[in-house]
N, C-alpha and C positions, 0 to 999 in steps of 0.2 A: 661757355663763357669766362674770364680767370683762367685757363686752364694754366696758362706760361706761368702766371703771377701766383696761383696754389701752389704750383709744383715748387717755385724757388722760397715760398717764404714757410711752401709747412717742413723744409728742406733745411731753411734757417733757424728757426726755433725748435726744432725738432734737436739742434747743437745746447740751447740753451735751459728746455725745461727740463732737465734732469740735473742739472747742478746744483750743487748743495749751499752753495753761496754766489753770487754774483755782485763782481768787481768790476770797478771802472775800466778795465782793459777787455774783459769779457763782453762786458755791455757793448763797450764800443766795437768791436767786431762784428757782434750781432746785427748795430744800428749801421753800418758801413753796405752788411749785404742787405737790409730791409730797403736803407737808397736806392743802390745799386736796382732789385730788384723792382723798384718802384717806377725808375725810369725808364726801365726796359721794357716797363708795362704804359708806356707812351703817359705816364703822369704830369701834366704840368709842373715843372721846377720849383715854383715859388710853394706850391701846393707841398710838396717833397720836403722841399726845406720845413714849412711848419710844422708839417707832420712828424718827420724825424726829432725837431729839440723836442717838441710837445713830450713826447716818449722820453726821451731824455729827461726831461726834468722829473718826470714820475718817474723813473725807473731808479734816479741814482737819491730818489727820498727816503725815505722812512716806509713808502708803502709795499717798496719791497725787501728791504734788508731789514725787517721784524716780518715777516713770511714764516711760514714753516715749508710753503717750497717757493723759494724764488724763482725759479726757474718758472711754472707755472704761474706765478701773481704776473712776469712781465708778459706773459703771453697774454694772459687780461688786460691787460695796460694796451696793447696791439690792438685787441678785438675792440675795445673803448673807444679808442681814438680812432679807429679806422667808424666806426657806428657815426660819432662825433662831424667826422668828415665830411658822411657821406647824407648826415642831417638830422642826426638821433632815431626819427620813428616816422613811422610813416603819416605823411598828410594828403588829407583825402579832401576830394574835390568840395567845394563850398556851394552845396546846393541848395542849401535852407532860407530860400529868397521865393516872391512872392512866382509863380512859375508865369510864362514859361524861363527857366532859366539859362542865359544865352551864355557856351561854350563858344569862345575866339579861338580858331588854331593857326597859328602864324608859324614858317620855315620856311629852308628854302627849296629849290626845285631838287628831284630825288630822294629829298632825306624820309620819305614814306608819309607826308600828311595826309594827302585823301585816305591812305589804308587804314591809317591810325583814327580816321574819323567813322570810316566803317568799324575797326577794333570796336574805340568806345562803346558808340551807339549799343552794339551788341554786349559789352558790360556792361551798363549802365540799365538796358532792356533786361538780361539775364538776372546780373548781380542786384542792382539797385530797386528792380521792378518800378523800370522811370519807364513814361512813355516818350518816343525819343521822333523828334523830327530833324534831318538834314537839309543842310543846303550849301553850293559853292558861289562862290561871290570869285572865282577863277573865271573872268571871263574872256582874259588871251590864251586860255588854252580849253574848247569847248572837248579835246577829248577826256579832259579830268571831271569835267560835269556830268558827261556820259559814263565815265568809272565811278562814281559816288549813287549815282542812279542802280548801277549794276550792284553793288555793294549794299545798298537800302535793300534791296529787295531778294540779296542772299541773305541777311540777318534780320530779317522781316519789319524795318522802321520806315517812317513816313518819309519819302524824298519828294523835295520842293523843287521843282522845276525852272531852270535860269538860263537866260542864252547871253552869246557875246554882247548884244548889240542893248542890253543895259548896264546900267552902273552900280558899284558894287553895293553902296551904300542902298541906292530904292532896290535892290535885292533882299538885301540882307531885312532892310525894316517891314518888306512885304512876306517874310518868312514868318517873321516874329508877328507880327498881325493872324497869319494864317495858324500857327501854331496857340492862339490866343483862343481865336474861334473853336479852337476844336481842341481843346483844354490841354494841352500835352505839354508835359513836362519839364523837357529840356531839348534846348536848340543847339544842333554841335553846327558851327560856321566854319567852312571851310573857305580859307582865302588864298588866292593866288601866292606862288615863291618865284624865286628868280635865280640864276645861277653863282650871283653876291650878290651881298647886302649894296642897294644905291639909295639914292636919296627920294628919287622919284618911287621907291617900291615901299618905302620909308614911309612917305608923307602921305599917300594912298591909303596905306593899312591905320595910322594914326586916324586920318578924318572915321574911318570905315569904327576902330574905336571907339568915336566919343559921339557916334552913331547911336550905336547899341549897346554902351557902356553895359558889357561884360559882364558879368561873377565871377566868371574864369579865364584870363588871357594865357591858354600854354603855348611854350615852345619845343615846335617837333623836331631831334636834331638826330644824324646816323651815327652812334657811338663808334662809328668803324672810323672815323676820322679822328680819333683820338683827342689831345688835347687842342686840334681846331673846332672840336666840338662846343667847350667850353669857352672859346676867345668868341667862335659866332654867336652864340645862347646871348654874351656880355654884351656884343655891339643889339641885338634885338632887347637886351633889358634894357640897355643905355634909351633906346628910343620907345620901347612901353612898357607899361605898367605890366610887366607879368607876374603872375602868380604861382606858374610853377615849368616845369619840364616834362617831356615826354623823347624819352631815352629810343629810338628805332636798332633793328637789328644787330640785338647786341647778343644775339645767338652765333652771330657772326665772326662777334669780337671776341677775341682770345688773348688779349691783353687787359682790357678794361681800361684804360688809361681814362677814358670818358667820365665812366660812374663817379670815379675815385676824382674828379677835376670840378666838373659840373658845379655844385652847391660850392666850392668853397670859392670859386673865381664870380658868380654871378651871384649868388647870397642867396636865389630861387631852389624849393624843394626840388626832385625829381620826384612826380609823384606817380608817374608810369614805366615799362620797359617790355617793350615788344620784345618778343622771345622767337619770331617762324613767323612766317609769309599769309600762313589760316587765320580766320576771323577771330577766335577764341583765342589766340597769341597776342595777349596783351596780360600783363600782370603788374597790379599794385608793386610798389617800390619798395618794399620795409627795409630801413639801413641794417639793423641786425639782424636780419637775416640773412643779408648780404653779406656781410662783415664774418659771418659763421661758414659761408659759402668757401668767402676767398682763402681762409684758414684749413682749409678742407674737414668741416666742423657738420657740412651739411644742411639742410634748410628742412629739416623732416615736417615744421607746421606751414611750409607751402604746396607739400606732398598734401596733405590730407586733405588741405582745402580744395586743391585741385581733383583730387581722387570724388570730394563731395560733388564737386559741380561738372565731373565729366564722365563719369562709372555710369551707368546707367542701372540704376540700382533695382529695379522692374527684374530686367534680365537675371541679376545677382542673384534675386529670391529665388526665381523660377527653377533657377541652375541648385541650388542648396535643398528646393523642396526635393525636386527628383533625385539628388543623393540619397536625401534620406529615407527617401520611397523603395532604394533599392535599385532605380535605373541604372542604364547604364552611361557613361559620360561620350554620347556619338561625337563626329567630324564638325557637327553643326555647332556644337557646346566648342570645341575645338576653338574652332577661327572665331566664335564670341569673342572669348578669352584671347588671342592675338589681337581683336578690333580692338578690342576694350586698351588692352596695352600699348596700340599706334594711337590713341586718344589723350596719351596719356603721355605722348610727344615721345614713344618709343622708348628700347632700353635707355638710350644718351637723357631723354629728358628726367629718366627717376634715377637712372643713375647722379647725373647732376646733382641732385638734392639729396643723394645719400651720404652718408658722412664718411669721408676715405678712410682706407682700413691699412691698416700700416704704412708702409710707405713703399704700397701703389705707385707705381710710374703711372701718370694718367696719360700721356700719348698712348702708350702701349692698352691700356685699359679701353681709349679711343678706338683703336684698330677694332679690341676684340669687342666691340661694342657695333661697329659695324659690319662684322661678320655674322654677329648673331641678327641685326636690322635686317642684311641679307636671304639669310636662311627663314625667316618669321615672313619675308616678302614672297620668299618659294612656296611655302608652307600654305600662306593662305590663297594663292594662285592654282595651287593641287588640288584642291580642298570647293575653289568655284570650278572647278571643271569638273566635278565629280555630280554624276546624277542627287535631286533627294534621294531618293533611296539609297545611294551609296555612301552616303555622309550618314543615314541611320545605322547602317550595315555594314561596315565596311569586309565583313568574313564573306562578302557576294562578289568582290574584286577579283576575279579573275584576271589572267595575264593577258588575254587580248583588253579586255576592260583596260589595267594598266596603262598600255598603252594608246587606247584612245584620251588617255589620264593626262599622260606624258605632252603627247600632241598638241592637246589641246593648251596645256599648260605651259608651253616652251620648255620641258624638262626633259630629263632621260625618266624609263622606266623605273631603274635602283631609285631613284629620286622618288618617286611615287610610293616604291616597297619600303626603302626607309621613314616615311611620314608614317607610313599604315603600322608601322612599328615602333616609331615614336611615342600613337594615338592610345597600343595598347599597352605602354609603358605609363601613359598621364591616364588611361583607366585603372590601374593599378592604382596610381594613387592616390588619388581621386578617390576610389574607396577606400585606402588607409585615411586620410583627411576627414571621411565622414565617419569612422569608427574612433573609439576612443583614444584619447593621446595622438588622434593625427597628425599635430600639428607638425613634430616628431618625426613622423615617420612621410610626413611630406616632404620636407626640405632634404630629407636623404634621398627620397623618390624624384625630386626633379632635376637630379643629372641623368633621367634617360630624356630628356628634351632635347638636345644636344647630340649631335654626331659622336659616334667612341662613346659613351657614356659617362660625358663630363663637359659641366658650363667651362666657359667659353676662359682660357688661363687669361690672368695679367700679369 
């Protein structure tokens, strides 16, 4: 996300950062570049005009001229205005009401509304420790009801059945009664979508809203539609008292125009962003962290939060204990480490949240990540094709065993040999890590994880 914008803004702001003095002229050139970068990112024109004017107003004032490092002061202004544009701070769901708290989900067909209901159910269950009931009032698409039932089973929340013969208001009210009887905290109500905004659809959802009086009315919109996402959100906001927006398919949006336009055009906060298809791929939206990511400064706080929720602490403690006792780091441990990285969104998910280094080209970095991700998948397939005994003792893997493993994993015999060699290097690295002063030695040893003894070039 934001790859193109980050690239452009990072280059633009690098020119101004080192300047000892900022003048009207060099600010003008930089602002022109900022304006072009935003327009190319598909940010709505009124938003671009307002944003650039606010930066200009602050940059030509005393805030920059009296600073010891005017260039850095200018970058701070850009960051602050980006935060302000996207909403200044994260706004949580207002669920502090007598249960069940009803959350109504609205949006166009194809925006990922039903999938988002499943993701939000998992988020509330795991992160907020809430009991959740999900129900679909989409009587026009029986497949949507079935999809929600499947998602509810996957994430372990209560599903309330409905069918096409019922009225949306009756479905919603029956679901709320059921939640009350079962002392369920939150009801997530999925509604019918359409291919475009129409009067009949709006009237139906208005009646539904009036009947259930939800504490939250979230508009789900596809980030990849760019500034159209903001305009569609405004149309829904004019018809419904929206409390927030959920941007979906953000991981596929290299431009980022929707995230920068929605708040300004609708006046409603972005509360969540969908970062993939998996049920855990929903993140609370933090404007300050997103501003850092856009400017190539990374988002280490989100990375830490993600690690706390997604990494298997028990496995990590077992591995640490095993290493301290001097026991070897076997191929099952190696596979666990690869799977933990995958749970964190792979290399791409990690790199997206780490600060950019120097003048690294993000497109090249993306290529290197892609190569490394494929290598990791191949490694996992090879390990899975081994017997438990072979994983625990790779020294027993003879030539005939290598051929069998290669055949089972769809790889070549030399790939199996390379993995065993890489594992040996990883073993040495883990021994150094468990010894005194291990971290520096471990970082030097990490090169052994990649073919040719080098980290992927970027």
